[in-house]
C-alpha positions, 0 to 999 in steps of 0.5 A: 540587502537588508536583514528582512529581505534576507530572512524573506528569501531564505524562507521562500528557498526553504519552502520551495525545497520542502515542496520539491522533497514532497512532491518528488520522494513523499506523499500524504494522504487519507484512507478511504474505505475498509479494504486494509482494515485492520492495518489501515482504517477508513479516515486513517492518514498515511506517509508514502515513500515515492519509488522508482523502479520498485524492488518488491518486498513481501508484506510491503504495503504499496500504492499502485495505478491501473493500466486504465485511462483514467488510472484508478489508485489503490494502496494494498499488500504485497503478498506474492513476489515475481516468479513465485506461484501463489495460491490460496486455500481456505483464506490462507495464501500459499507461496510456492506450496507453503503457507504465508503466516498473516497476523495483520489480516482478517481472512475469509476461511472459504476464500479460494485462489487457483494457483497463479505463477507471477512473471519477472515484472509481477507482484501479487497484492491483496488487501488485509480485510479479506472477510468479504471475499475476492470480488471487492478486496483483491486486486491480484497481479500488478506490473511492478511499474505501475507501483509508485510508493511504499508506506512509511508510517500511518496515523489514526485520528481516533481514540483507541479503547482496548484494541478497537478504534471508536 
């Protein structure tokens, strides 16, 4: 076997291994919309780690699908964990009656949500941009089996001036 053939076979094997790792362990995508602003902005890139049997952690940013056929895909932040009672008063989430500090969000002070108790297989997910109210920016209760990935890293390709993106 010639050296050139061995190099080609090695390159093909490495590419094949990278494709398998990428397909089954990671996903890379583009943010569409402003619902996760200021954390994720429209047209930012993000890297997600695929998860099976997701074990919820508060403030994780996750990707999940709806139970619809065909499913719709969303990316939101985990606020409420299984078994907790979550309400929103004056834009502030209350977890079992205690306020949840959220420095990452744009809150709508007029936003209210009646208490909901999450089942053992559910989380409550919300967007970070809550300026406009509940209807367009909240997903609510999501079964953990519908969560397929967790955010690892994101990049903005726009210049930063001070704290604002241009």
